[in-house]
C-alpha positions, 0 to 999 in steps of 0.5 A: 553498480549492478547491485544498486540497479538490482535493488532500485525502487521507482518513484511510483512503486514507492508512492503505491505504499505511501498513498491509500486507496481513499486518497484515490478513490472516487467519491461520488458513485454512481449505482444502479439499482438491481431491479433495473433493466440492462437496457437502462443500466446502459443508459446510465453508462452512457450519460455518465461516461463510465465503464461500470457501477456497484448494484445497490439496493436499500443503500447496501451493495449487492453487486458490481456490473459492467460494460462487458455485463451489457455488451453479452446481454445486448448480443443475447437479446437480453436487454429488458432482463434485471441487473440482479440476473446479469451482475456479479454478487459478492464482488472483491471489494478493497477498504478505503484505509488499505494502502494503495500498493493493495490495489495495485496488486489486485487490479495486476493479478485479477485483471478487473476494470474497477473495485468498490470501495467500502469502509470497516463498517461495510459501507459503500465509500467509493470505487477506484479504477486503474486511472484513479490510481494514476491521477492520484500518483500524478497530483502526489508527484506534482506536490511532492516536486514542490516539497522537494524544492523546498527542501532542497537547500536547506539540509542537503550538505549537512554531513559536509558542514560537521566536523567530526571522526564519525558522525551519525544521526539517530531517529526512533519510533515507536510502534503500536501492536494491532492498530491498523490505522495507525500502521505506516506513521512510522515509515512515513515519518522516517521518509520525510526526514530523509528527505529533508536531509537530502538523501537520494530520493532512490535510496529513500524509496528504499528505506520507505518501503522496506520500513513500511513493511517491517512496521506492518509486521510489527503491527500484525504480529508482534506485541508492539516495539520500536524502529531506530534508524541510523543514518551515516553518510555511507549508509543507513541502518535500521533496527526493528526491535519488537516483543511477542511470539516470535518467529519459529522458522525464519526460513520458511517466513522467507518464502514468498506468500507464506503468512501466518496472519489471522483471518482478521488480517486477511479480511482486512487486506493485510498479511499477504505473506510478502513482506519479509521478501519486498524488505530482502529486495530492498536492502544491502544487508539485512539480518534476522533474528528471533526467539519464540515468546520473546520476539524479533531483532531484524537490522537491514543497511542501505548503502548511500553510496 
């Protein structure tokens, strides 16, 4: 029982993996120009009841400025100074197609009040605050509740209705290498399938987080592969089979923060080096084998009883 408690994943933690930044951000972004005065910026905040905005010049974001900057300018009697003198240039941003868990991590680490959201072409497409994240999660919780109600009695006793000495359901998913835009589809599909089979939400959340992390590793580091999930009455066993460079040092790869992600992956907001540790934290059993130049075989087991 103690082991199950230590491995629990909350509904909100799971949602941070399932939702994307795009689903939580505010699309109608209020902006100011770098040539505006701090007094004019203050009027923008007051009129719109916000606490900060991106700074945009000729359609391109050049910085971000907040109410904290305004307060400091007022204290120094510098409200006639241009916004460009007080803004934060080259602000930290989030990509719209990143998983929401990246936003949660950045808010926790950097303690910022907001992040501009850009697309892969570097265009400003939104802004996100912690309040936006909370609202998106509450909305999704409501949707998930109604979906669970619809499926609750559809297959919740599927194993009880089958007469056999051994029972197993097997589901397979293919993962394409390098396609970040499609990453997460396999883990999302498995999560929905397990939900419709009536498994306990806590089990489903652990499977969803572990599978997402493993799927991302396959997309980023391998040449593609396959995910095979075997569902039995007492456990779920999932294999991740990929082809590619393999892992030279498994012990080092298991250390939190260690990553060999290429620069293009890091620039896209991925490859933080927490994938394997997060998988281990969600599972009851984990076996990892890898051969350099051949590929990697990861097997995890999550108990359902």
